[in-house]
C-alpha positions, 0 to 999 in steps of 0.5 A: 170202134165199139168194144164188145162186152164179155157175153157179146164176144164169146171168148174163153174169158167169157166162158171162164166168168160163166163157169166161175159164176156157176161154181162160186155163186150158184154152187153148181156141182162138178158134174154139172160143170162137166156137162155144161162144158161138153154141151158147149164143146158140141155146140161150138163144133156144130157152129163152126161146121155150119158157119165156118167161124172158129169159136174164138170169132163167135159173137152172141148174135151167132147163137140165135134161136134158129141155130140153137134149134138146128143144133138140138135137131143135130143132137137127136138125128145125127148123134142119136141123143135122146130127149133127156140128153137134148134137154140137158144140153139145152139147159146149159145153153139156157143157163148161159143165155140167162147169164148173158142177159144179165151181163148185157141187157142189149142182148135181150132180143137174142137171149129171149128167143133162145130162152123161149125154146122149150125142153122136149117132152118125153115119156117117163117109164111107169114104175112097176110094183112087186107082187105079194109073192115077190115081197114075201121072198124079199122079206124071207131072203136075209139069213136071220142067224147072222147079225147082218141078216137080222139087220137086213131083215129089219131094214126090208121090213121097215121099208115095206111097212113104211111104204118106202118100196120104190 
């Protein structure tokens, strides 16, 4: 009887090791941990709907690239997530696959295919700029008769004169 390794069998203990690695070794923020947790809750719920397997019965081979791609498509179409959210969920999956590849080199064929899934490109909004009249209005706005107004006027002027306008 073959004993499955931690990344091969996706158990709470395996997830705990992964989260401990993120917190202790990588120094990941609490917000990132929450984001990863949410990503895996969504992924495991999706996999359970598709395959009928509860999360405790999943093995790493169940999370192959076609299924992950279906999950990402599900996020965009049915959950109406934008590319940034999709990419954040994919980053969580990629991070786990890196971890699984390090812990179990036999899983490299599966993890490599999932890691090959690229982030989705999206248009970044073009930053606008202030007109000369708007800058003049901002610089004139602080009440210079008060200490805080003088401070604000100096801060605004410094920001403008040093190019820190963004």
